[in-house]
N, C-alpha and C positions, 0 to 999 in steps of 0.2 A: 576552539571548535575547529581549528585548522586540520586539514588533512595532510597526507604524505606527499611525496613527490609526484607530479603529473605523470601519467603513464600507468599509475595504479588502477585498480577496477572497484567497483561495487559488487560486493556478494549480497543476494537476496535470498533470505530463507524464508520459504512459504509455499502457498497452496498452488499446484498446477492441475488445471483440469481442462474439460472440454466444455466451453459456453454454447448455449443454445439460446437464442434471444428470439422471442416471438412478440410481434407487434400486432393487436387487435383492437377494434373498435368496440370495445367492451367486453367483459368476460361472461361466459355463458352461466345460466343458473343450473342448478343439479338436473342432469337429464338432457340438457340443451347443448348446442353446439355453436361455433362461432367462426367466421373466416378469418385466416392470418393475413395481415396486409403486408408484412415484411418479416423476413425471417434471416438470421445469420448464424453461422457455425463456426467455431474456432479455438484457437488457444485462450484460455481463460483462466480463472482463479486469482487470488489477491496477489499472490508472489509473481505470477507470470504478468499479470496487468502492470504491476509496479516495473517489472524488470522491462516490458515494452517501451513505457514511458522514458525510462532512463535513456534506453538505447536511442530512442527517437530525440534525445535531447543532447545526444553524441557521447554518453557516458559508456564506457567499457564495463559490461555487467555479466555476471555469472549467477546462474540460478540454482539454487539448492531446494530440490523438491522430489517428489514422487510421481511418476504417471504408470499406468497399468502396462502389463505385458501384452495388451489387446492392440487393435488397429487403431483405435482413438488415441491411445499412448504414442504410437509411431506418427500419427500424423500431427498431433500437437508438437512433438518435438522437431518435426521437419519444419513446422510454421516457426517456431522459436528460432532456429537456425537461420531461416530466411529473415528474421526480424533482427539477426545480428546478437542474440543472446547466446551465451556460453552455456551449454548443456552438457558438460561433462560430468557435473555434479548432481545430475538428476538421476534417481534411482528408478528402477523398473520391477514392479511386482503387482500381482493382482488385477484389478481392473481399475480404469482411470475415472476420475472423479468426474461428475456430469452436475453441471450448474444451469438451471433454466430460468432465464429472466423473462417474466411476463408483463408486459407493457400494455396497459388498457387505455390510457389517456397521458397527454403530456405531464410528464413529471410524478406519475403514479406506476408504481410497479410491484411486483411480487416476485420473491426469489425462492425457488426450490432447488435444495442441495442434496445431492447424493454422493457423500463423501466416505468411501469404505474407510475402516480403520486402518487397513493397510497404507492408505494413502497419505497418513501423516508422515513427517520427518522424525526419524529416531536418531538418538546419539550415536548408533553405528553409522547413518548415513553421512555424519559429518565427516567421518575419515575420509570418504570419497571426494570430499571437498577442500582436503587439506591444502593441495597447491593453491586453489583460489583463495584461501583465508590468508595463506601467506603473502599473496599479492595485493590483499584488500586495503583501502585506505578508510573504507566505510564498509559496515556489515549491517543491513536492514533486516529487521526481524519482524514478521507477522505474528502477533501475539496468540493466534489462535491455535498454534501449534502446540505440541506438549510441553509442559513446563520443564521437564528435565532436559528437553532438546534445546530450549531456548537459553536456559543458564549454561549449558555446555558450550552453545554457540557464542554467547556473550563472553564468556571467560576466554575462549580462543581468539576472539577478535580483540580483546584487551591484551592478551599475550603478543600479539603481532602489531600492537599499537594503532589498531583501527578505531575509527569513530564508531560508536554504536547507536543505532536508530531504532527505536520501538514504534510499532504502530497497533496501537488497541489497549487494552487493560489488563496488567499482568494477573495471572492466577494468584489469590489471596496467599496460597502457599508458599509462593516464591516472590511475591511482591517486593518485600524489603530488600533482598539481595538482589534480584533482577534490577531494579531502579537505582541501586547503588553502583550498576556497571553501565546504566544508559547515560548517554551524552544529549540525545534528542528525543523526546517522547512526544507522539501526536495521538489524540484521541477524538472520536466523534461524539456526540451529543449522549449515546447511550453509555459508551465507554467511559466518558467522563463521570457520569453519574455513579457507575460502578466503582470508579476511583474515589468518588468522593462520599460514598454510601449515603447520599441524598440527591435530589433532583439539582442540576445546574441549569437553571433557566435564564441567567441574565449575566451580563458581563461582569458585574460584580462578584457574582458566585464564581465564575470562571477565573476571575483574578485571584480570589482567594485560594482556590484549588491549585492555580498555577504556581502561586508562592510556597504553599506546601509541598508540591512535587519538587520544586528546585531544591528545598532543604533535603530530598531525599536522594538526590544524586544527579538528576540531568540538569545540563546549562541551558536548555532551551525546551520550553514546552509550548505546544500547540493545541488548543481546545476549540472544538466547534460549539459555538452558542447559537441554539435555537432561533431563527428569525435575525439573527445580527450578523453572523460571519464566523471567522476563525480569530481567536485571541492569541498572539504570540506573547510569552512572558519569559524574560530572561533577567540574570540577575540585577542589572542596573536599567532596566527599561522594559516596556511593553509596547504592543502595538495592535489594534484591531483592522482586521482586513475585511472589510464589508463583502456582502454575498455579491457575487458578479451579477451585474445587471444584463442577463442573457435569457433567452428561451430555455427552459429546461425541458428536455425531451425523455431523458432517463437519468436519474441520479447515481445509478450503478457506477460504480469505479471512479467516482469523483475523491474519494479518500485516497485510492492508491495514486491517482494522477497528483495529488496535493503531495504527498510524499515524495514522488518521484522528482517533482520540481523542487520541493525543499534540499532534497539530498544533492541534486544537481548543483543548485546555487551554492551550497555550503562548501561543496567540494572546491568551487573556484573562490573560495574565501570571502563569499559575499556576507554583508553583515545582516541580521536578522530581519531587517525591513526588506531589504533587497530579496533576500532568499523566500520571504513570505509573499511577495508579490509574484514572483515566478510561480510559486505553488499555487496560489489562488488563480493565476491565470491557467494553469495547467487543469486545475479542477473546471474552472468555468468552459474551457474548450471541450472537456470530456462530457460534461452533462447535456451537450447541445445533441449528441448523436445517441443512437440505440446500443445499449450494451455497456459492459465494463471496459473494454479495450480502449485505450486513449488513441488519439489522432494528433500529436502535438506538433509533428514537423511542418503542417502547413497552417498553423495558427498564426495570424498577424499579431493577435495579444501576447502569445506565448514569445514569440519572437522579440518583441518589444521589451517584455519583462525580463528576457534571457540576456538582451544587450544591456540592461540597467543592472543586472547583477554581476 
């Protein structure tokens, strides 16, 4: 799972949009209203959040996604630039996706998504990213994008000798081929259930699924286990990362931060356990704040895990 020489970059293929995060002391009933205690707006989406986390961990990162030709699209691109993310491979068309995160109690949230069809990455969009792919040691794929795009991106990454990281559950129509091209697979509890075609409610269940997935192509699998943490499985080992003992304000973005930490550590040739510890620390830091945007640069837990990786 070693990457190429230092100085290469990570390419993230995924969703880019505008986040609107609202915290209220309870959601109103039909016909009612509720005051907003805290509000935040800015760059969001699974791909963008992961790219932000990588940049905060000191990783050169290029984003492949789509934003609108509207003011919101221009604004999130400016913010991505300030975050140190390469955006030359971001296409512009239509309107920008809007993601509304409603938090009504610590750890409780509802997500509303307005993602126009033109906001998905196409195979043609990958042409814009050709220079970035050529310089990538790692390509990270958010699997909510169209199956044909994901296959094309994975093939292109392989052609350039890059590690392929996948976050989610592959569409059944391309699952076998895509998994054969993937080096690292991460799935949350819902995605793990889709991969297993049955509930994955225990470490034992996750272990069995992880071993089966290793046989399909990946060299490292990370599966969320409800109430237990994240199980890492690789050919000659496994390790359970317990849930972080931190107050959970908003679980949005935990998975994106986890993948960012995992990728950052693997690029430094960390072993799976050390990489998992950085991933878990990144996720733990993110759930303590509102919204999916990580803030990893100021976390003592993340800094400690990074030093160990």
